[in-house]
C-alpha positions as CSV (number, residue, x, y, z in Angstrom):
1,M,15.5,-8.3,-66.7
2,P,14.5,-5.1,-65.5
3,A,10.8,-6.0,-66.0
4,R,11.4,-9.1,-64.1
5,R,13.1,-7.4,-61.1
6,T,10.1,-5.0,-61.0
7,A,7.6,-7.7,-60.7
8,L,9.4,-9.5,-57.9
9,S,9.8,-6.5,-55.9
10,A,6.1,-6.0,-56.1
11,T,5.5,-9.3,-55.1
12,T,7.8,-8.9,-52.1
13,V,6.4,-5.7,-51.2
14,F,2.9,-7.2,-51.2
15,L,4.0,-10.3,-49.2
16,I,5.8,-8.0,-46.2
17,S,2.5,-6.1,-46.3
18,V,0.4,-9.2,-45.6
19,V,2.9,-10.3,-42.8
20,A,2.6,-7.1,-41.4
21,L,-1.1,-7.0,-41.3
22,A,-1.1,-10.5,-40.0
23,G,0.7,-9.7,-37.1
24,C,-1.4,-6.6,-36.2
25,S,-4.6,-8.7,-36.4
26,G,-6.8,-8.3,-33.5
27,G,-4.4,-5.7,-32.0
28,V,-6.9,-3.1,-31.6
29,D,-8.7,-5.4,-29.2
30,R,-5.9,-6.8,-27.3
31,P,-5.2,-4.9,-24.0
32,V,-1.6,-3.5,-24.4
33,A,0.7,-4.7,-21.5
34,D,2.5,-2.2,-19.0
35,P,6.0,-3.1,-20.0
36,A,6.7,-2.8,-16.1
37,G,3.9,-4.7,-15.1
38,P,2.0,-4.1,-11.9
39,A,4.0,-2.6,-9.0
40,A,5.5,-5.3,-7.0
41,A,8.4,-3.4,-5.3
42,G,8.2,-3.2,-1.4
43,T,9.0,-5.6,1.5
44,S,7.1,-8.7,2.7
45,P,5.4,-7.8,6.0
46,L,7.0,-11.2,7.0
47,Q,10.5,-9.5,6.6
48,N,9.3,-5.9,7.8
49,P,8.1,-6.5,11.6
50,D,8.8,-2.9,12.4
51,G,7.3,-1.1,9.4
52,T,11.0,0.5,8.7
53,R,11.2,-0.8,5.1
54,S,9.5,0.3,2.2
55,G,6.2,-1.1,0.6
56,L,4.1,-3.9,0.9
57,A,5.0,-6.9,-1.3
58,P,2.7,-9.8,-2.1
59,L,3.0,-13.1,-0.1
60,T,2.8,-15.6,-3.2
61,S,4.2,-19.2,-2.1
62,P,2.2,-21.4,0.0
63,E,4.8,-21.3,2.8
64,E,4.6,-17.5,2.9
65,R,0.9,-17.4,3.0
66,K,0.7,-20.0,5.6
67,A,3.3,-18.0,8.0
68,G,0.8,-15.1,7.5
69,R,-2.2,-17.0,8.6
70,D,-0.1,-18.0,11.7
71,I,0.5,-14.6,12.5
72,I,-3.3,-13.7,12.0
73,A,-4.4,-16.7,13.9
74,R,-2.7,-14.9,16.9
75,V,-4.9,-11.9,16.9
76,A,-7.5,-11.7,19.6
77,T,-11.3,-11.0,18.7
78,A,-13.8,-8.6,20.3
79,A,-16.8,-6.9,19.5
80,A,-16.4,-3.3,18.7
81,G,-17.1,-0.7,21.4
82,P,-18.9,2.6,20.8
83,R,-17.3,5.3,18.7
84,D,-18.4,8.1,21.2
85,G,-15.8,10.4,22.0
86,Y,-13.5,9.8,19.1
87,D,-11.7,12.7,17.8
88,R,-8.7,12.6,15.4
89,D,-6.8,15.0,18.1
90,E,-6.9,12.2,20.8
91,F,-4.3,10.6,18.8
92,G,-2.1,14.0,19.0
93,P,-1.2,16.4,16.1
94,A,-1.1,14.9,12.6
95,W,2.0,13.5,11.7
96,T,3.8,14.9,15.0
97,D,7.5,14.2,15.0
98,N,7.1,14.5,18.9
99,V,6.7,10.7,19.7
100,D,8.4,8.4,21.6
101,G,8.7,4.6,21.1
102,V,8.6,4.2,17.4
103,P,10.8,4.4,14.7
104,G,11.5,8.0,13.3
105,G,10.3,9.9,16.4
106,H,12.2,12.8,17.2
107,N,14.3,13.0,14.2
108,N,13.5,16.5,13.0
109,C,11.2,15.3,10.2
110,D,7.4,14.8,10.4
111,T,5.9,11.4,10.1
112,R,4.2,12.0,6.7
113,N,7.5,13.1,4.8
114,D,9.4,10.2,6.8
115,L,6.8,7.6,4.9
116,L,7.1,9.4,1.7
117,A,10.7,9.1,1.6
118,R,10.6,5.5,3.3
119,D,8.6,4.3,0.3
120,G,9.4,6.7,-2.4
121,R,12.2,6.4,-5.2
122,S,13.9,9.4,-6.9
123,V,13.0,11.5,-4.2
124,E,13.3,15.2,-4.4
125,R,13.3,17.5,-1.5
126,G,12.6,21.4,-0.9
127,K,15.3,23.5,-1.5
128,G,17.4,23.8,1.6
129,S,15.3,20.9,3.3
130,S,16.5,17.6,4.3
131,C,12.9,16.4,5.2
132,T,10.2,18.0,3.1
133,V,9.6,15.5,0.0
134,T,8.4,17.4,-2.9
135,A,8.5,14.8,-5.7
136,M,9.0,10.9,-6.1
137,T,8.0,7.9,-7.9
138,I,5.9,5.4,-5.7
139,D,4.7,1.8,-6.4
140,D,1.5,2.1,-4.9
141,P,0.5,-1.2,-3.2
142,Y,-3.2,-0.8,-3.1
143,T,-3.8,-0.2,-6.9
144,G,-0.4,-1.7,-8.2
145,R,0.3,1.2,-10.5
146,T,3.6,3.2,-10.4
147,V,2.9,6.9,-9.6
148,R,4.9,9.9,-9.9
149,W,3.8,12.2,-7.3
150,T,4.7,15.8,-6.6
151,K,3.7,18.0,-3.6
152,Q,1.4,20.1,-6.1
153,Q,-0.8,16.9,-6.0
154,A,-0.6,16.2,-2.4
155,S,-3.9,14.2,-2.2
156,K,-2.9,11.8,-5.1
157,I,-0.9,10.0,-2.5
158,Q,-2.3,9.8,1.2
159,I,-0.8,7.9,4.2
160,D,-3.2,5.2,5.2
161,H,-3.5,3.9,8.8
162,V,-3.6,0.4,8.2
163,M,-5.7,-0.2,11.5
164,P,-7.7,3.1,11.2
165,L,-7.6,5.3,14.3
166,S,-11.5,5.1,14.8
167,Y,-11.3,1.6,14.7
168,D,-8.4,1.8,17.4
169,W,-10.5,3.5,19.5
170,Q,-13.4,1.4,19.1
171,M,-11.2,-1.5,19.9
172,G,-9.9,-0.5,23.0
173,A,-7.7,2.7,22.3
174,S,-10.2,4.9,24.2
175,K,-8.8,3.6,27.3
176,W,-5.2,4.3,26.5
177,D,-3.2,7.4,27.6
178,K,-2.8,10.1,25.2
179,A,1.2,9.2,24.6
180,K,0.3,5.4,23.6
181,R,-2.5,6.7,21.1
182,V,0.1,9.2,19.6
183,Q,2.5,6.2,19.0
184,I,-0.1,4.1,17.0
185,A,-0.7,7.4,14.7
186,N,2.8,7.6,13.9
187,D,4.1,4.0,14.1
188,P,5.5,3.3,10.7
189,L,4.2,-0.4,11.0
190,N,0.8,1.3,11.0
191,L,1.3,3.7,7.9
192,V,1.4,2.8,4.2
193,P,1.6,5.5,1.5
194,A,-1.0,4.7,-1.0
195,D,-3.6,6.0,-3.6
196,G,-5.7,8.7,-2.1
197,S,-9.0,7.7,-3.4
198,Q,-8.2,4.1,-1.8
199,N,-7.5,5.7,1.3
200,A,-10.9,7.8,1.3
201,A,-13.1,4.7,0.3
202,K,-11.5,2.8,3.2
203,G,-12.4,5.3,5.9
204,D,-12.4,3.4,9.2
205,S,-13.3,0.0,7.8
206,G,-11.7,-3.1,8.9
207,P,-10.8,-6.1,6.8
208,A,-14.3,-7.4,6.3
209,T,-15.7,-4.4,4.5
210,W,-12.6,-3.0,2.7
211,L,-9.6,-4.4,1.1
212,P,-7.1,-2.8,-1.5
213,A,-8.0,-3.0,-5.1
214,N,-4.9,-4.8,-5.9
215,T,-5.8,-8.3,-5.0
216,A,-2.0,-9.6,-5.1
217,V,-1.3,-7.6,-1.9
218,R,-4.7,-8.6,0.0
219,C,-2.9,-11.3,2.1
220,S,0.1,-9.0,2.9
221,Y,-2.3,-6.1,3.8
222,A,-4.2,-8.6,6.5
223,V,-0.9,-9.6,8.0
224,R,0.2,-6.1,8.4
225,F,-3.2,-5.5,10.1
226,A,-2.4,-8.3,12.2
227,Q,1.0,-7.1,13.1
228,V,-0.5,-3.9,14.2
229,S,-2.9,-5.5,16.3
230,L,-0.5,-7.8,18.2
231,K,2.1,-5.0,18.8
232,Y,-0.8,-2.7,20.5
233,Q,-2.6,-5.6,21.8
234,L,-5.7,-4.4,20.1
235,P,-8.5,-6.8,19.3
236,V,-10.1,-7.2,15.9
237,T,-13.8,-8.1,15.3
238,E,-14.6,-11.8,14.4
239,A,-15.8,-11.0,10.9
240,D,-12.5,-9.1,10.2
241,K,-10.2,-11.7,11.5
242,K,-12.2,-14.2,9.4
243,A,-11.6,-12.3,6.3
244,M,-8.0,-11.5,7.2
245,L,-7.5,-15.5,7.3
246,Q,-9.5,-15.8,3.9
247,Q,-7.1,-13.3,2.3
248,C,-4.1,-15.8,3.0
249,D,-6.2,-19.0,2.0
250,G,-7.4,-19.6,5.4
């Protein structure tokens, strides 16, 4: 009997080993899924017309995407004007709190920190400060990744002007007074904290030449671009409008 028990034990061990190896077959070549999946946190632009709520959630249903196309369809088109005379200073000091007519103005916290706090989770602030964000977790809409950010890595997350300031200048902002230019530069509707390399790659491009790497939010991004265009009565180029409609199946 003892000898038989030993044989059964060896057989059992062998079978368990075979099952375990079969379960791992091909595992080296199979991508490991992120248990959290791509970042999908945030607010639909359809539910965030003033930009005060966080993120840029995808528009996924046919009804949402049609609603997005309806917004984009209202955008006027025009040829881009010259870039001559453009300077970032024409839109006021970067991230000034001294701005009228937009959410967050004159709240004793600069626009950059307002936006980091709007979109971040587990936000930490500097000692004794109710404003300065020093660390946070953010669901970056432009890459679909969740990022743990600290102030020591400031450039890792940058604040993107959805409708770039140079683009604004060429589409009519050059004729505005300074106060209105300061508004669009600090309006949360026009601002999205996102991956720094994505922001750098975008430059002053419109949607015909640059879109977020995360394809899931491209329709939402196009709708947000349209919302800024409509609010400030700035046209976009025909190529950009066509590209915006295409992102929402138009």
